[in-house]
C-alpha positions as CSV (number, residue, x, y, z in Angstrom):
1,M,0.0,0.0,0.0
2,L,1.1,3.5,-0.8
3,D,0.3,6.7,1.0
4,A,-0.4,8.4,-2.3
5,R,-4.0,8.7,-3.3
6,F,-5.7,8.8,-6.7
7,N,-9.0,10.3,-7.6
8,R,-10.7,8.7,-10.6
9,P,-12.0,11.2,-13.1
10,R,-15.8,11.5,-12.8
11,K,-16.5,10.5,-16.4
12,F,-14.1,7.6,-16.5
13,D,-15.8,4.5,-17.9
14,L,-13.7,1.4,-17.1
15,P,-15.5,-1.1,-19.4
16,K,-15.2,1.4,-22.3
17,Y,-11.5,2.1,-21.5
18,W,-10.7,-1.6,-21.2
19,S,-12.4,-2.5,-24.5
20,A,-10.5,0.2,-26.3
21,S,-7.2,-0.7,-24.6
22,T,-7.6,-4.4,-25.5
23,K,-8.4,-3.5,-29.2
24,R,-5.3,-1.3,-29.4
25,F,-3.2,-4.1,-27.9
26,E,-4.6,-6.7,-30.3
27,T,-4.1,-4.4,-33.3
28,S,-0.5,-3.8,-32.4
29,V,0.4,-7.6,-32.1
30,Y,-1.2,-8.7,-35.3
31,R,1.6,-8.0,-37.9
32,T,0.3,-9.8,-41.0
33,K,-2.7,-11.6,-42.4
34,A,-3.8,-15.1,-43.4
35,R,-6.4,-16.2,-45.9
36,L,-8.4,-19.3,-45.0
37,R,-11.1,-21.5,-46.5
38,V,-13.4,-22.5,-43.6
39,S,-16.5,-24.6,-43.1
40,P,-19.5,-23.2,-41.2
41,L,-18.1,-24.8,-38.0
42,G,-14.7,-23.5,-38.7
43,L,-16.2,-20.0,-39.1
44,R,-17.9,-20.3,-35.7
45,R,-14.6,-21.5,-34.1
46,L,-12.7,-18.6,-35.7
47,Q,-15.1,-16.1,-34.2
48,S,-14.2,-17.3,-30.7
49,F,-10.5,-16.6,-31.2
50,S,-10.5,-12.9,-30.3
51,P,-12.7,-9.8,-30.9
52,T,-10.3,-8.6,-33.5
53,V,-10.3,-11.9,-35.4
54,A,-14.1,-12.2,-35.1
55,E,-14.5,-8.7,-36.6
56,S,-12.1,-9.5,-39.4
57,V,-14.0,-12.7,-40.1
58,T,-17.3,-10.9,-40.3
59,R,-15.9,-8.2,-42.6
60,S,-14.0,-10.5,-45.0
61,A,-16.2,-13.6,-45.4
62,T,-17.1,-14.4,-49.0
63,A,-20.3,-16.0,-50.0
64,P,-20.4,-19.7,-49.2
65,D,-19.7,-22.2,-51.9
66,A,-22.1,-25.2,-52.6
67,N,-20.8,-27.0,-49.5
68,G,-21.1,-23.9,-47.3
69,W,-17.4,-23.2,-47.1
70,M,-16.2,-19.6,-47.5
71,Q,-12.9,-17.7,-47.5
72,V,-11.9,-15.2,-44.8
73,T,-8.9,-13.1,-44.1
74,I,-7.7,-12.8,-40.5
75,P,-4.9,-11.0,-38.7
76,I,-2.1,-13.1,-37.3
77,E,0.9,-12.3,-35.2
78,S,3.3,-14.6,-37.0
79,A,3.3,-17.9,-38.9
80,E,4.6,-19.7,-35.8
81,D,1.9,-18.3,-33.5
82,A,-0.8,-18.7,-36.1
83,A,0.1,-22.4,-36.7
84,R,-0.7,-23.2,-33.1
85,E,-4.0,-21.4,-33.3
86,M,-5.0,-22.9,-36.6
87,L,-4.6,-26.4,-35.2
88,R,-7.6,-25.6,-33.1
89,L,-9.7,-25.5,-36.3
90,G,-8.8,-29.1,-37.2
91,T,-10.3,-30.2,-40.5
92,E,-12.7,-27.3,-40.5
93,A,-10.2,-24.9,-42.2
94,E,-7.6,-24.8,-44.8
95,V,-4.9,-22.1,-44.8
96,L,-4.5,-20.7,-48.3
97,E,-1.8,-18.2,-47.5
98,P,0.8,-17.3,-46.4
99,A,2.9,-20.2,-47.7
100,E,5.0,-20.2,-44.5
101,L,1.9,-20.8,-42.4
102,R,0.8,-23.7,-44.6
103,K,4.3,-25.2,-44.3
104,R,4.2,-25.0,-40.5
105,L,0.8,-26.6,-40.4
106,K,1.9,-29.4,-42.7
107,S,4.9,-30.1,-40.5
108,A,2.8,-30.2,-37.4
109,V,0.2,-32.5,-39.0
110,D,3.0,-34.8,-40.2
111,R,4.4,-35.0,-36.7
112,L,1.0,-35.7,-35.3
113,A,0.4,-38.5,-37.8
114,M,3.7,-40.1,-36.8
115,L,2.9,-39.8,-33.2
116,Y,-0.4,-41.6,-33.7
117,A,0.7,-44.2,-36.2
118,D,0.2,-47.8,-35.3
119,G,3.2,-49.6,-33.8
């Protein structure tokens, strides 16, 4: 505890401040973008990633194809971080670009296949 005191400004709105602060932070960490092809379930899963990703999904989603899949563009921090996140989507998404992210996902899936191979 400090002896110093602080008086909160009368019109300070903590929820509004927190929301704006979180958005500023998320915007600053996302350095590039990824384009994905997603199923309806994949789209719902993506929308739970973060408010910034959800907003990007809503803005960028194309019309669904005959099977209900659509393309979206989302912000990502890096290919390394995004690969970990994209694994949460399982077979409900395909990364179209960037190539580095596709490469990292393929490597992760290959390692998983080896881990679960019989014998």
